[in-house]
C-alpha positions as CSV (number, residue, x, y, z in Angstrom):
1,X,115.3,0.9,-2.9
2,X,111.9,1.9,-3.5
3,X,110.2,-1.1,-5.4
4,X,106.8,-1.5,-6.5
5,X,105.1,-4.9,-7.7
6,X,104.1,-5.0,-11.4
7,X,100.8,-5.4,-11.0
8,X,100.5,-2.3,-8.7
9,X,100.4,-0.9,-12.3
10,X,96.6,-1.3,-12.6
11,X,95.2,-0.9,-8.7
12,X,92.1,1.2,-9.3
13,X,92.3,1.7,-13.2
14,X,88.9,0.9,-14.4
15,X,87.0,4.2,-12.8
16,X,83.8,4.8,-15.5
17,X,82.7,3.3,-19.0
18,X,82.8,-0.8,-17.9
19,X,80.8,-2.7,-20.4
20,X,77.1,-3.6,-17.9
21,X,76.0,-6.8,-19.8
22,X,74.3,-9.5,-18.4
23,X,77.2,-10.4,-16.2
24,X,77.8,-7.0,-14.2
25,X,81.8,-8.1,-14.0
26,X,82.4,-8.3,-17.6
27,X,84.3,-4.9,-19.1
28,X,84.5,-5.4,-23.1
29,X,88.0,-5.4,-24.3
30,X,86.6,-3.3,-27.1
31,X,85.9,-0.5,-25.7
32,X,89.1,0.2,-23.5
33,X,92.1,2.0,-24.9
34,X,95.2,-0.3,-23.9
35,X,97.3,1.8,-26.6
36,X,99.2,2.9,-24.4
37,X,99.2,1.0,-21.8
38,X,99.9,-2.6,-23.1
39,X,101.7,-3.7,-19.9
40,X,98.3,-2.8,-18.3
41,X,96.9,-5.2,-20.7
42,X,99.0,-8.6,-20.0
43,X,98.5,-7.9,-16.4
44,X,95.1,-8.1,-16.7
45,X,95.6,-11.0,-19.5
46,X,97.7,-12.8,-16.9
47,X,95.4,-14.3,-13.9
48,X,91.8,-14.0,-12.5
49,X,93.3,-11.6,-9.6
50,X,95.0,-9.6,-12.3
51,X,91.5,-8.7,-13.5
52,X,90.1,-8.4,-10.2
53,X,92.1,-5.5,-9.8
54,X,90.6,-3.9,-12.4
55,X,87.4,-3.9,-12.0
56,X,87.4,-2.5,-8.4
57,X,84.1,-0.1,-9.0
58,X,82.4,-3.0,-10.8
59,X,83.2,-5.7,-8.3
60,X,81.9,-3.3,-5.2
61,X,78.9,-2.3,-7.2
62,X,77.9,-5.5,-7.5
63,X,78.7,-6.6,-3.4
64,X,76.1,-3.5,-2.8
65,X,73.7,-5.2,-5.0
66,X,74.0,-8.6,-3.8
67,X,73.9,-7.3,-0.2
68,X,71.2,-4.8,-0.5
69,X,68.5,-6.7,1.2
70,X,70.7,-6.3,4.6
71,X,72.4,-3.0,4.4
72,X,69.1,-1.3,5.4
73,X,69.9,0.2,9.1
74,X,73.6,-0.7,9.1
75,X,75.5,1.5,10.3
76,X,79.1,2.8,8.0
77,X,82.6,2.3,8.3
78,X,86.0,3.4,7.3
79,X,86.4,1.8,3.9
80,X,90.1,0.7,2.5
81,X,87.6,0.5,-0.6
82,X,90.4,-1.9,-2.8
83,X,91.2,-4.5,-0.2
84,X,93.5,-7.1,-1.7
85,X,96.4,-9.2,-1.1
86,X,98.8,-7.3,-3.3
87,X,97.7,-4.4,-1.4
88,X,99.4,-5.4,1.4
89,X,102.9,-3.6,1.6
90,X,106.2,-4.0,3.6
91,X,108.0,0.0,4.3
92,X,110.0,1.9,6.1
93,X,107.4,2.8,8.3
94,X,105.7,-0.6,9.1
95,X,103.5,-2.8,7.3
96,X,99.8,-3.7,6.5
97,X,97.3,-2.2,4.0
98,X,98.3,0.8,1.6
99,X,97.1,2.7,-1.4
100,X,93.8,3.9,0.2
101,X,93.3,5.7,-3.2
102,X,89.3,4.2,-3.0
103,X,88.9,4.6,0.5
104,X,85.6,5.8,1.5
105,X,82.6,4.9,4.2
106,X,80.2,2.3,3.7
107,X,79.3,-1.2,4.9
108,X,82.0,-3.3,5.6
109,X,81.5,-5.7,4.1
110,X,82.9,-4.4,1.0
111,X,86.0,-4.9,2.2
112,X,85.7,-8.6,3.9
113,X,84.2,-9.7,0.5
114,X,87.2,-8.3,-2.3
115,X,89.8,-9.5,0.4
116,X,88.2,-12.5,0.8
117,X,87.8,-13.2,-2.9
118,X,91.6,-11.9,-3.4
119,X,92.4,-14.8,-1.1
120,X,90.4,-16.9,-2.8
121,X,91.8,-16.2,-6.3
122,X,95.5,-16.0,-5.1
123,X,95.5,-19.9,-3.3
124,X,94.2,-20.8,-6.5
125,X,96.5,-19.6,-8.3
126,X,99.6,-20.7,-6.1
127,X,97.6,-24.3,-6.0
128,X,96.6,-24.2,-2.6
129,X,93.0,-24.5,-2.9
130,X,92.8,-27.3,-0.2
131,X,93.5,-24.1,2.2
132,X,91.7,-21.6,1.2
133,X,88.6,-22.1,3.3
134,X,91.2,-21.8,6.5
135,X,92.9,-19.3,5.2
136,X,89.8,-17.3,4.8
137,X,89.1,-18.1,8.1
138,X,92.3,-16.1,9.4
139,X,90.8,-13.1,8.0
140,X,87.8,-13.7,10.2
141,X,89.3,-14.6,13.4
142,X,91.6,-11.7,13.1
143,X,88.8,-9.5,12.2
144,X,86.8,-10.3,15.3
145,X,89.6,-10.5,18.0
146,X,90.2,-6.9,16.9
147,X,86.7,-6.0,17.0
148,X,86.7,-7.6,20.7
149,X,89.6,-5.8,21.4
150,X,91.0,-3.1,19.4
151,X,94.4,-3.0,21.0
152,X,95.1,-6.7,19.1
153,X,98.1,-6.8,17.8
154,X,99.3,-9.2,15.2
155,X,102.3,-11.2,14.8
156,X,104.6,-9.8,12.3
157,X,104.3,-12.2,9.6
158,X,107.2,-14.4,8.2
159,X,107.3,-12.7,4.8
160,X,107.4,-9.0,6.3
161,X,110.3,-10.1,8.6
162,X,111.7,-11.5,5.1
163,X,111.2,-8.3,3.0
164,X,112.4,-5.9,5.4
165,X,115.7,-7.5,5.9
166,X,116.1,-7.1,2.0
167,X,115.9,-3.5,2.6
168,X,118.2,-0.9,1.0
169,X,119.4,2.5,2.1
170,X,121.2,4.1,-0.8
171,X,120.2,7.9,-1.4
172,X,122.0,8.3,-4.1
173,X,120.7,5.5,-5.9
174,X,117.4,6.4,-5.0
175,X,117.2,9.2,-6.4
176,X,118.6,7.9,-9.6
177,X,115.7,5.2,-9.6
178,X,113.3,8.3,-8.9
179,X,114.8,10.1,-11.7
180,X,114.1,7.4,-14.3
181,X,110.7,7.0,-13.6
182,X,109.7,10.6,-14.1
183,X,109.0,12.5,-17.4
184,X,109.3,16.6,-17.5
185,X,107.2,18.8,-16.9
186,X,107.1,21.7,-18.9
187,X,108.4,25.2,-17.0
188,X,105.2,26.9,-17.0
189,X,103.0,23.8,-15.8
190,X,106.3,23.5,-13.2
191,X,105.7,27.3,-11.9
192,X,102.1,26.7,-11.7
193,X,102.5,23.5,-9.8
194,X,104.8,25.1,-7.0
195,X,102.5,27.7,-6.4
196,X,99.6,25.6,-6.1
197,X,101.3,23.7,-3.2
198,X,101.8,26.8,-1.2
199,X,98.3,26.6,1.0
200,X,99.1,22.5,1.5
201,X,102.8,23.9,2.7
202,X,101.1,26.5,5.0
203,X,99.0,23.5,6.2
204,X,102.1,21.6,6.9
205,X,103.9,24.2,8.7
206,X,100.9,25.0,11.3
207,X,100.6,21.5,12.1
208,X,104.5,20.5,12.8
209,X,105.8,22.7,14.7
210,X,109.3,20.7,13.7
211,X,108.8,22.1,10.0
212,X,109.4,25.3,7.8
213,X,108.7,27.3,4.8
214,X,111.9,26.3,3.5
215,X,111.9,22.1,4.3
216,X,109.1,22.2,1.0
217,X,111.1,24.3,-1.3
218,X,110.9,22.3,-4.7
219,X,114.3,21.1,-5.9
220,X,112.7,19.0,-9.1
221,X,109.3,17.8,-10.1
222,X,108.0,15.8,-13.0
223,X,105.0,13.3,-14.1
224,X,104.7,10.1,-12.2
225,X,104.9,7.3,-15.3
226,X,106.6,4.0,-14.4
227,X,105.0,2.4,-17.5
228,X,101.3,3.7,-17.1
229,X,99.8,5.3,-19.7
230,X,97.1,8.3,-20.2
231,X,94.1,6.2,-19.0
232,X,95.6,6.4,-15.4
233,X,95.1,9.0,-13.1
234,X,97.6,12.3,-13.0
235,X,100.3,12.0,-10.8
236,X,103.7,14.0,-9.9
237,X,106.7,13.5,-7.8
238,X,108.1,16.4,-6.1
239,X,111.7,16.5,-4.7
240,X,111.4,19.1,-1.7
241,X,114.7,20.2,0.2
242,X,114.1,18.7,3.6
243,X,115.8,19.7,6.7
244,X,119.0,21.0,5.4
245,X,120.5,21.7,1.7
246,X,122.3,18.5,1.4
247,X,120.5,16.5,-0.9
248,X,121.1,13.2,1.6
249,X,117.9,15.3,3.5
250,X,115.7,15.6,0.3
251,X,112.4,13.9,0.4
252,X,109.6,13.0,-2.5
253,X,106.1,13.6,-2.2
254,X,103.6,12.1,-4.4
255,X,100.8,14.2,-5.5
256,X,97.8,11.2,-6.9
257,X,94.5,12.8,-8.6
258,X,91.7,12.3,-6.4
259,X,89.1,9.7,-8.1
260,X,85.5,9.6,-8.6
261,X,83.8,6.6,-7.1
262,X,80.5,7.6,-8.2
263,X,79.0,4.0,-9.3
264,X,79.4,2.3,-6.1
265,X,75.6,3.0,-4.4
266,X,75.8,1.9,-1.1
267,X,79.0,4.1,0.0
268,X,78.3,7.8,1.5
269,X,81.4,8.9,0.9
270,X,83.1,9.0,-2.5
271,X,81.6,11.3,-5.1
272,X,83.0,14.0,-6.5
273,X,87.1,14.9,-5.8
274,X,86.8,15.0,-1.7
275,X,90.1,14.4,-1.1
276,X,89.5,13.9,2.6
277,X,87.9,10.4,2.2
278,X,91.7,9.2,1.5
279,X,93.3,11.2,3.9
280,X,90.7,10.5,6.5
281,X,90.7,6.7,5.7
282,X,94.5,6.4,5.7
283,X,94.9,8.0,9.1
284,X,92.2,5.9,10.5
285,X,92.9,2.3,8.7
286,X,96.8,2.5,8.0
287,X,99.0,0.6,11.0
288,X,101.3,3.3,10.1
289,X,100.1,6.5,7.9
290,X,102.2,8.0,5.5
291,X,103.9,11.4,6.3
292,X,103.0,14.5,5.1
293,X,99.7,13.6,4.6
294,X,97.6,16.6,2.8
295,X,95.9,17.7,-0.3
296,X,96.1,20.5,-3.2
297,X,94.4,21.6,-5.8
298,X,95.6,22.5,-9.1
299,X,94.2,23.1,-13.0
300,X,90.6,22.1,-11.9
301,X,91.6,18.8,-10.2
302,X,92.3,17.6,-6.7
303,X,95.5,15.8,-5.8
304,X,96.3,14.2,-2.4
305,X,99.7,14.4,-1.2
306,X,101.7,12.5,0.9
307,X,105.6,11.6,1.4
308,X,107.4,8.7,-0.5
309,X,109.9,6.4,1.8
310,X,113.2,5.0,0.5
311,X,111.7,1.2,1.0
312,X,108.5,-0.3,-0.4
313,X,107.4,-3.7,-1.3
314,X,104.1,-4.8,-2.1
315,X,103.3,-7.8,-1.6
316,X,103.2,-10.9,-4.7
317,X,101.0,-13.0,-5.2
318,X,103.9,-15.5,-7.2
319,X,106.9,-14.1,-5.9
320,X,106.5,-12.9,-2.4
321,X,104.7,-16.5,-0.5
322,X,106.3,-19.5,-0.4
323,X,103.6,-21.2,1.6
324,X,99.7,-21.3,2.3
325,X,101.0,-21.1,6.4
326,X,102.7,-17.3,5.3
327,X,99.3,-16.3,3.1
328,X,97.2,-17.2,6.1
329,X,99.8,-14.9,8.5
330,X,98.9,-12.3,6.0
331,X,95.3,-12.7,6.0
332,X,95.5,-13.0,9.7
333,X,97.3,-9.3,9.6
334,X,95.2,-7.7,7.4
335,X,92.2,-9.2,9.3
336,X,93.2,-7.4,12.7
337,X,93.9,-4.0,10.6
338,X,90.7,-3.9,9.4
339,X,88.9,-4.7,12.5
340,X,91.0,-2.1,14.4
341,X,90.5,0.1,11.7
342,X,86.9,0.2,10.1
343,X,85.6,1.4,13.5
344,X,88.4,3.8,14.7
345,X,87.0,7.1,15.3
346,X,83.9,6.7,13.0
347,X,81.6,6.7,16.0
348,X,83.5,8.5,18.6
349,X,82.8,8.5,21.6
350,X,80.6,5.5,20.3
351,X,83.2,3.2,19.4
352,X,82.6,0.5,21.7
353,X,78.7,0.1,20.6
354,X,80.1,0.1,17.2
355,X,82.4,-2.3,17.8
356,X,79.6,-4.3,19.2
357,X,77.1,-4.0,16.6
358,X,79.8,-5.1,14.2
359,X,80.5,-8.5,16.0
360,X,76.4,-8.8,15.6
361,X,76.6,-8.1,12.4
362,X,79.1,-10.5,11.6
363,X,77.5,-12.9,13.4
364,X,75.1,-13.0,11.1
365,X,76.3,-12.3,7.8
366,X,79.6,-14.9,8.5
367,X,78.2,-17.5,6.2
368,X,76.9,-15.7,3.2
369,X,80.0,-13.9,3.1
370,X,81.8,-17.1,2.4
371,X,79.3,-18.3,0.2
372,X,79.6,-15.2,-1.5
373,X,83.0,-15.4,-1.9
374,X,83.0,-18.9,-3.6
375,X,80.2,-17.5,-5.8
376,X,82.1,-14.2,-6.8
377,X,85.2,-16.0,-7.6
378,X,84.0,-17.9,-10.0
379,X,82.5,-15.4,-11.3
380,X,85.2,-13.2,-11.4
381,X,87.0,-16.2,-13.3
382,X,84.4,-16.4,-15.9
383,X,84.4,-12.6,-16.7
384,X,88.3,-12.7,-17.0
385,X,88.2,-15.8,-19.0
386,X,85.6,-13.9,-21.5
387,X,88.0,-11.0,-21.6
388,X,90.6,-13.0,-23.2
389,X,88.6,-14.6,-25.5
390,X,87.4,-11.4,-26.5
391,X,90.5,-9.7,-27.0
392,X,92.4,-12.8,-28.7
């Protein structure tokens, strides 16, 4: 059954409206409306890592500020945009960083530092502080090796093998679960959304010779909730016919509102609602991109679209990892993924030169990245403590 880690509810939550005080990482809870998101508030209060997930845009902007003196002339790369350990998922398609809502292009240091701070906070949560530097070194190792050889393949992490062994394939149970997590859509809105999907369907059929319009006939649709309140982006789930009239062939499409990343100064893509920053980012960085990637414009908003899989399990810091060695394996795997994905096709046909330039920059900035990671992990924790005190 498709499962989503609890903290997945808060990824990318804080987009605009954070309090910018003397501490750029602090968010005043009094200026946030959690009335419809009590579970969201619980996740933020639970740990510094939960808070890190809540402040993605302020955090990324702070990285821009701290490295601003060294970014002049630095090439831009494909960015995941919200790289942290609980974005690592194991699915029917494979494994790796998922959730590309904040994908853009910009300096690679944004992904590297966010991931490193995440791993340091994760190590603290599990009492593995003494191994934190070693775990971060594995990220750099994987990243460097993939820059040197883009064909580098990381060994399958132990946690990925364990999670895959627990996958289920019960379509009836799967669709019962889907029905339980969506809210009905008024008939007029459902009809309008079905019509709005027309250009997307045309593009999918044009791109794939084995698809025809009937494949995309809408069986049902609803608003995706999963305990998420009104402050989160709008999302729909659309059940489509698939290759036959048998319900076993039905597929689920997720439509997610494209988020405006205004506020991160050093990225070059992200302002406005351009869906291609997400679609291109996923196609270049993901080990196995989702199927049926596309977009639709509806009611003045832009949504990016992808097909769901039956099994999707995000890593949970507390529940997934049984040892620091397992966390280090995933750290290396993500490092390889970013090392392959950051330069992938963005400078084609000059990919080799771009990889070599990033290797030079990594050599120059590695110690600064590590020092900044330690500092930001402390500052995130302090901001979280202030948030907890203010909330209480």
